[in-house]
N, C-alpha and C positions, 0 to 999 in steps of 0.2 A: 407228557401231556401233549407237547406239540408232537402229535403222532400223525402218521400218514392218513389223510382223509381221502385222497384221490388216487391212491395206489401209485401210478406212474406220473401223476401230474396232469394238469389241465390240457397239455398239448398232445396227449396220446389218444388217438381215435381208433378203436378196435372194430373188427369185422363182425363179431358174433352177435348172437340173438339176445343176449342179456340173461337174466336170472341165472339158474344154478351153474350151468357150465355154458361156454360159448358153443352152441351146437345147433344142429339140424340134421336131416338125414335123407337117405335114399338107399336104394338097394333092396334086394329080395330077402335079405338076411334077418333072422330074429336072433335075439341074444341067446348065446349058448346057455343051457341050463346048468351044466357042470360049473362049479365055482372056480375051477382051475383051468377053464377052457376059454380061450379068447373068442369074442364074437367074430362071425364070418360075414363076408360081404360078397355080393355077386353083381357084376355090371355087364353081363352079356359078353359078346365077343369083341365089341368095339367101344364099350364105355357106357352103354345105356341098355338096360334089359327091356326090350319092347313088349314083353309079356305083361308089363305093368301099365301099358297104355290102356285107357278106358274107352272101349268102343261106344259106350252109351253116353259119353260126355263130349259135348262139342268144345273143341279147344278155344273157340271164340267166346264161349259162355263162361268158362272157368278153366284157364290154361293150367293153373296149379293142380286142380283136381284131375284134369285130363292126364297129366303126366304122373301124378302121385297118389291119387285116391285108392287105386287098387293095392298099392304097396301098404298104405296106411291101414286099409281094411284087413290086410293079411298079417299085420304086425301090431297087435294091440300094445298100448303103452305098458311098459314094465312097471311093476308096482312101486318102484323106487324113483320114478321119473315124473317130473312135472311136464316135460316136453321130451319128445323123442323123434329123432330124425337123423339125417346124414351127418351133421356135425357131431351129434351126440354119440352116434355109433362109432365114428372115427375116434372121438375122445375116449370112449370105452376101450377101443383097441389100443390106444396109447397107454391107458392104465394097465391093461394086461401085458403090454410090451415092457413097461417099466417094472411090473411085478416079476417078470421073468429074470430081469437083471437082479432085483432084490432077492428073489428066491435062490439064485445061484450063490449069492454072498451068504445068505442065512445058512445054507447047507455046508459051507466050508468050515473046517475046524477053526476055532478062534485063533489058534496059534499061527494060522496061515493068512489071516486078514491083515491088510495094511491098515494104518491108522485111519485113513479116510473111509475105507470099507467098514471098519469097526463102527465108526460114527453112524454110517447109514444103517447098519444092522441094529445098533442100540436104539436109534431114533424110531425105527420101524417097529421093533419088538415092544418098546415102551408104550407106544400108542395101541398096539394090538392086544396087549395083555390086560384084558378087562377084569380078570380075576384079581390081579394085583391092584388094579385101580380101585376095585370095589373094596378090597381088604384095607387099603390105605385110607379110604374115606376122604375127609377133608384135611387130613393131616398135612399133605404136601402143599396145600393152598393156604394153610393156617398162618404162616409167617407174613404173607402178603395181605391177608384179611386183617391181621392184627395191626399191620402198619396203617391200613386205611382207618380202622377204628381209633387208632391212636393219634390221628391228625386232629388237633384241638382248635387250631386257628386256620383261617382261609389261606394264609401264606404257607402253612405246613401242608395243607391238602394240595395246594397248587404245586408245591415242590414235588409232592408225590406223583401228581398227575404228569409231571415232566419226565418221570422215569419210564424207560421203555417197558412195555408189558402192562402198564396200568392204564385204565380207561380215562379219557378226558373229554370234556365237551368242547375244548379248543384244540385244534390240530394243526400240524405243520410238517414240512419236509423241505429238504434242499433240492432244488432243480434248476435247470437252465433258465436264466432270466428271459422272459418272453420279449421284452423290448431291447434287451442288450444281450444277445445270445452268445457272447464271448465270455460271459461270467456266470457264476452260480449265485442265486439269491435264495432266501428263505421264504417260502409260501406259507401263509397263515389263513385259517378259516375256521368257522364254527360248525359244530355238528350237534351231538348230544341226544339224537332221537333214537328210541328203541325200535320203532317201526320204520319201514323203508323210506318214508317220505312224509313231509308235513301234511299232505292231503289226507293221510290216514287219520290224523287228529281232527281234521275239519269236516270229514265226510259224515253227513247226517242221514244218509240212506240206511235202509234196514241192513244191508250188507256191511256198511261201514260201522254201524253200531255193534253188530255181532262180532266183528273183528276186534273192536276196542274192548268189548267184554272179555273176549278170550285173552287179549293181551293183559288186561288187569288181573285176570286169574293167574297168568304166568308170573306177573310181578308179585302177587301175593305168595305164590310158591317160593319164589326167590327170597323174599323178605322173611318168610318163615325159616328157611334154611340159614339165613344170615343171623337168626337169633332174636328177631323182634317179637315181643309178646303180642303186640297188636299188629300182626303182619298185614292184614287188610288195610288198616289205617295208614301204615307207612307206605304200602303199595299205592294208595290213593295220592299221597303226597308226592311220591316219585313221579307218578303219572301226571299230576298237575304241573310239576316242574317241566317235564318234557312237553306238555301241552303249551306251556309258556314259550319254550324254545320254538315250537312250531308256529305259534301265532305272532310272537314278537320278534323273533330272530331270523328264522329260516326264509330263504327266497324260493319262489316257485321255480321248478325245474327248467321251464322254458326260458326264464330270465337268466338263470345260471349258465346257459349256453353262450350268452353274449360276451365275447372276450373283451369288448370295449368296456363293459361294466365290471368285469371281474379282475381287472388289473389296476391296483392303486399302490404305488410305491411310497413307502414311509421310512423315515429314519428311525432308529431306536427311540429317540426322544419323542417323535410324533406317534409311534405306536404306544408308548407309555402315556401320552397325552390323551388317548382315547377314553381313559377312565381315571377318575380320581380315587376310586375305592377298590379297584381290582389290583392285586399285587403283580403287575406286569413284570417288574424287575426280577422277582422270585421265579416267575415262569421262565424267563430267558436264561437265567443262571442254571436252573435245573435241567433245561433241555440242551444246553450248550449253544444256544443260538445268540448268546450275548456277545459273540465274537464276530458278528457281521454288521455291516453298515446299511443294509437294505432289507426291508421286509415287503413282500408283495401280498397285500391283504385282498382276499377274493370276494369279500362281501361288505365293502364300505358303501353305504347308500349314496347315490350320486347327488350332487348339488343341483339346484334349480338350473344353474348355468349349463351343467353337463347334460341334464335332461333335455334342455332346449337344443343343445349342440347335436345330440344324437337323435333328436326328433321323436322322443318316446311319447306315446300317447298315455292318457290317464289310466287306461286299463292295464297297461304294462307297468306303470309306476306303482299301481296298487299291489302288484305281485312281488314287489321288492320289500323284504323284511328289514329289520334293524341291523342285522348282521353282527359282526364281531363287536362293535361298540355296544350294542344292546346286550349281547351275551355277557360282556364284562360287567355291565351294570346289574343285570339280572342275577348273575352268580353272586355278586357282592351283597345283594339284598336278600339272598336266600338263607334260611336257617342252616347252620352247619350240620345238624343231624340229618337233614334231608340230602344235603350234598354228599355226606358220607354214605347214606343209604343208596343214593344213585350210583356211587362209585362201587360199592359192594355188589349191587345188582349187576352192573356191567361186567365186573370181574368174573363173577360166577357164570353169567350167561356166555361171555366170550370164551370161557374155558369149559363149557358144558360137555364137550366131547371127550375130555380127558379127566372128568370128574365121575363119581359113581353114576350108575345107570339112570337113576331117577332124574338127574340133571339133564343128561343126554336126551332122555325120553320127553321131558317137559319142553325142552328147547325145540326138539323136532316137532312136537305136537302143535306148537304155535307157528314157527317159521316154515316148517315143511308142510304140515297138513292144513292148518287154518289159512295161511296166506297163499299156498300154492296148490293145495288139494292133493298132495302126495300121500298115499296111504302107508307106505313102508319106508323105513330108513335104509339108506344105502349100506351095502355090505361093509362090515368093519374093516376088512383087509383093503378095500378100495379107498376108504377114508384114511387108512394108515399110509397108503401110497401117497395120497394127497398131502398129508401132514409132513411126511418125510421130504416130499418135493418142496414144500413150503420152507423147510429149513435148509436143505442141502440139494436143491433141485438141479443145479448145474453139475454137481458131481455125478448125479444120475444121468444127466443129459450127455455127458461125455461118453458113457457106455451106450446110451440109446443111439447116438449118432453113429458110433462104430458099428452097431449091429444092424440098424434099420434105415440108414440114409445113404443110398448109393451116390457116388460122385456124379453119375450121369443125370441124376435128378436136378442137381444144382446147375449143371451146364444147360439143361433144357429150360430152367427158370431164367437164367441169364438171357437166353435167346428170346423168351417170351417178353421179358421186361423191355428189352431193346426194341422189339416190334411195337409194343404198346406206347413207348415214348415217341416213336416215329408217328404212330397213329394220332396221338394227341397233338403233336406238332403240326400235322397236316390239318387237323380239325381247327386248331387255333388260327391257322392261316386263312381258313375259309369262313369262319363265323362272321356274320354281318352286324352283330349287335355290339361289337367291341372295336374301339378305335385302334389305330396302329400304335399309338403311344402306349396304351395299356398292354397291347399284345407283346411289345418288346419286353416289358416286365414279366409277363406271363411266361414267355419263352425262356427268359433267364432263370425263372424258378424251375421250369421243367428241366433245363439243362443241368441244374445243380442237384436234382433229386439223387439221394444216396440209397440205392437198393441193397438190402441185406438179406441174404438167402441161407436158410438152413440152420446156422448156428454161428456164434462168434468164436474166433480162434482162441482167445484168452479166457476160457471158461473159468468161472469162479471156483476157488478151492476152500473158501470159508476159513481161512487161517485164523486161529484164535477162538473159534466157536467150539466150546466144550459141550459134549453130549453126555448126559448122566444116565447110565443104564437103569431102567426101571422107574424113572421119574419123568413122565411126560410134561408135568407142570414146569419143572425146572428147565426142561429142554425148550419149552415154548418161551419162557422168560429169557433164557440165554440167547435164543434166536432173535428175539426182539431187541435185546441189547446189542448184539452183533450188527444187526441191520441198521440200527440207529447210528452206531459208531461209524459204520461204513458210509452211511448217507452224510453224516456230519463232516467226514474227511474230505468231501468235495469242496467245501468252502475255501476260497482262495486259490484253488487249483485250476489248471487249464481244463477245458471241456473234454470229457472222455467220450470220444465219438465211437468207441468200440462197445460201449455199454448197450445191453439189450434189456427190455422190460418184459420179455417172455422167455420161457425155457425152450430148449430145442424140441422137446417132446410136446409142446403145447399145440393144440389144434385151433389156431386162430392167426390173426395177422393184425398189424396196426400201422398207422401213420403218425409221426411225431413232428409237429409243425416247427418246433424250435430248432430241430436239427435237419428239417426238410428231408426226412428219411422214411422209407417204407420197409417194413420188416416182415419176413415170412419164415416162421420157424419150420424145421423139418417135419414136425408132426402134421402140418396141413398139406404137405406136398405128397399126398397119396390120393387114390380114388376115394370119393367121386370128384375131387378137385383136379387131380392130375394122375394120369397113367402113362407110363412110357410107351405102352403098346396101344393106347387108346386112339381113336379117330381124332384127327386134327381139329375138326369142328367141335368135338366134345371138350378137348383140352382148352380151346380158346373160349368156349361158352362157359366153362367152369372156372379153372384157375385163372384164365385170361380175364374173366369178369371180376374175379377177386382181386387180382393185381390192379386192374383198372379202378376198382372201388377204392383201394388204398391211395393210388395216385390221385383219384378224384377228391379225396379228403383234403388234399392240398389246394383244391379249387372249389371247396364247398362254401357255404355261407359264412363259416367261421375260419376254416383253414386258409381261405383266400385272404384273410387279413394279415397273414405273414408273408414276407417277401422272400427272395431267393436266399438270403442269408439266415432266414428263420426269425427275423425281427418282426414283431407286431407293429406294422406300419401300413398306412393306407397308400397303396401303390396304384390305385385306380383313379381315373378321371371321375368326376361327379356323375356325368352322364352314363358312363359305362357301368358304374356301380348301381345306378338306378335301373338300368336295363336288366342287369343280372338279378337284382332283388325282385323285379317284377316277374321274371321267370320263376324264381323261387316261390313267390307268393302264389303263383298259379299251381305249382306242385303241391304246396300246402293245401290248397283247396281241393285238389284231386284226392289227396289222402284223407282229408277230413270226412270224406263221404263214405269211408269204409267203417261201418258200425255193426260189428258182429254180435254184440251181447246186449242183454238187458233191454230188449225191444227197441234196439237202435239208439239207446241212450249212452252206451259206452263205445266210443269210437277211437280210431287212430288219432293221436295228437299230431297233426301234420307239421305244426311248428316245432314241437320237441324233436320229431324224427327227421326234420328237414336235412340236416347234414348227412345222415346215413342214406336218405333217399336220393339226394344229389349224388352221393358216392355210388349208389347202385346204378342210377340212370347214366351218369357219365362213365362209370366203369364198364357197363355193358356196351355203350357206344364205342368206347376205345377198343374193347375186345372185338367187336364186330368188324370195325375197320381194319384192325390188325389181322384178323382172320382172312379178310379179303386180300390184304397185302401178302400174307403168307401163301395164299393159293393162287395169286395172280399168274396167269399164263399156264396154269395147270388144270387138268381135267379133274373135277370134283365128282366122285362117284355117287350114285344113289345106293344106299345100303339099307337092306330090309324095307325097301319102299320109301325111305326117307331121304330127302335132299340134304345137302350140306347145311343150308340155312335152317331147316327143320331140326336137324341134330344139334346145331348151335343153341337154339332157344330151348330145346328139351334139356340140354346139359345145364343151363341156368336154372330151370325149374327143378331139376334133380338135386342140385346143391341145396335148395331150400326145402326139400321134402321133409315135412315135420307134422306131428300131431301134438296137440296141447290138451292139458286138463283145463277145464273152464276157469278155475281160479287162477291158474298160471297165465292163461291168456288175458284175463282181466288185469292182472298185475303188470303184464307186458304192455298192455295198452295204456295203463295209467303212468307207469314209471319208466318204461324203456325208451331209450333214444332210437332203438331199432324198431321198425314196423314188424308185426308178426309175419311169419314166413310166407303165408299165402299171398300177402300184399307185396312182399319183396319180389314175388313172381308176377302176379297179375298187374300190380300197379306200375311195373316197369315196362313189360312187353307191350302193353296197350299204347305206349308212346312211340313204338317203332313201326314205321311204314313197312319195313322188311318182314316183320312178324305177320302183319296183315296179309302180305303177299304169300308168305310161306304156308300159311294155314287157311287161306281163302276166307278170312274174316270179313263179314259183311255188316251193314247197318242193323240187321236183324239180330246180331249177336250181342250178348249182355255187356261184354267188355269193349265194344266198339266205341271209339271216339272219332268224331269228325276230324279230318286232317288239320283244320285250323286250331283244334283244341289239344293236339298232340304237342308234347314239349320235348325239345332236345336242347340241352344247355352246352355241353362240351362235345 
């Protein structure tokens, strides 16, 4: 029950674009048609293919389109993609690379496989064998469904929710304590929604109503499969329960970003005191969290005193739901039959990909097509790779690194990180809105940044995780059990600073505030982000900007609340924090003006995306200064008629090269902490004086901002 709600915890901030995979794109390549052929990429001779520059688009009007539109026009969205671009193309390449590892193992005689290799082969084949899945029907799932149906009391159902692999509306995990980063604590929060966010339940627009109708149709299908005679009637009751979660429990996404609001430390007795009717003790025993002395609850509504202390306005307060206390009470007053139906629904939906095809198809029809506009399901073998990585990813990562990650890439990254740290240190020394007192704290934080490049040395071997040939449901449950046990084992132990929350083959990066670390898996250290033979300006504008982005998360509106040790602590003077927040507010207003859909009604949520936008703005600022440091005293050539500064900014635009389906873009605007790709380009460069000079941008151009309106924070 207490299951992971936030994946790696509230402290990890990733680079990617959100929704399906963390991705974007650039290059002249289209996806290879052959199913066994990896996608190809082309970046010209120095890292950017100038044939894709649009001669009929003024860079000052739309820099993103100037650099990317010709590629987008030449590369229609694949039928299985909600978004497609540089990130996605590289993520696809990673999938093909991992498949090459798996294919080699699958082709070996069983007698020659090591035990670890056999687990990989069995997990992959079990997911891939749709004929066997179809023939088995619901039989592999039946023991778990029967357990759910057999829970007669709330305590029995809560005990079942606590078992790994079973869905629960209350979730939790063990992670580094944000205020005491030398220890592990248990984080707890509420969830329970079947649609991506509470706003889907509240949206009264025509689009919102059509999504809810489609969702209720999906619920009816699941209730029918679960054996209810009045499937539509029970579907309505399950929907009504989730609607109550949305209206009475859930917090608005913008409020959930506020780390001052999402940290409330409770003792076990205080946690149990949140509800007189919910069996909290049964929950803790079932999950194994009864052995800790501290719970961090992420959604305790603030007191009036706390609201005043944080200076929250009434509009913000109205976005705060009842949280875990309200969830406890709501569950306690809900009919058991409805709670069982909710649990059955989620078990079937969560496992749809490894149940008979009708489940997989119905799940994709709603979550893929209705929500994101994707017409076709992803190839089964690609999803088999993903599923295998989800269970045994670091075993595959060891082979991936050996094949695809040359040592010189890590050495180049070490140099880039070092230059970016120097860049930020110089910037900190120069900024005029921060006092010397706060600068000392900021420099201490910068000095203790822990960069991790490529992969961790002690890759996981998943000892004790048994994989059953031909039974993907059993494998999924076993993996959940292993992961929960592994997570629980942290309690009472020293902090493991070698742990990573991404696989080596992942195309992404992240910053973790509680460990003050920036992490760059091997998968992202390829073009368009980094090329060992690419022009220096391109590498700094691409991977330099990405590294700077992750460093920048340590100094964004939320990451800046942690100090050099990783502790959630205010290390700012009141005046400095006010100055910083004013700059952030100005950036919020800039991004709120980007309204691409529904006749200007659906816009970027500048407040929700603030952390990522500060990361982009600060990251590119660091990268530009670092590029100048790296080329100081050197002659920077003009290449293909482009200056070094022009190539630098084009590399940034190329990283975010992407096209979206309309529904996917709408979902990104509503739910994503990342701005859509076009604004991660245009919204950033228009704040750089150097970009104006490089591309001769004038007041007549659409992206022009007067100098006094341009924002530079770090």
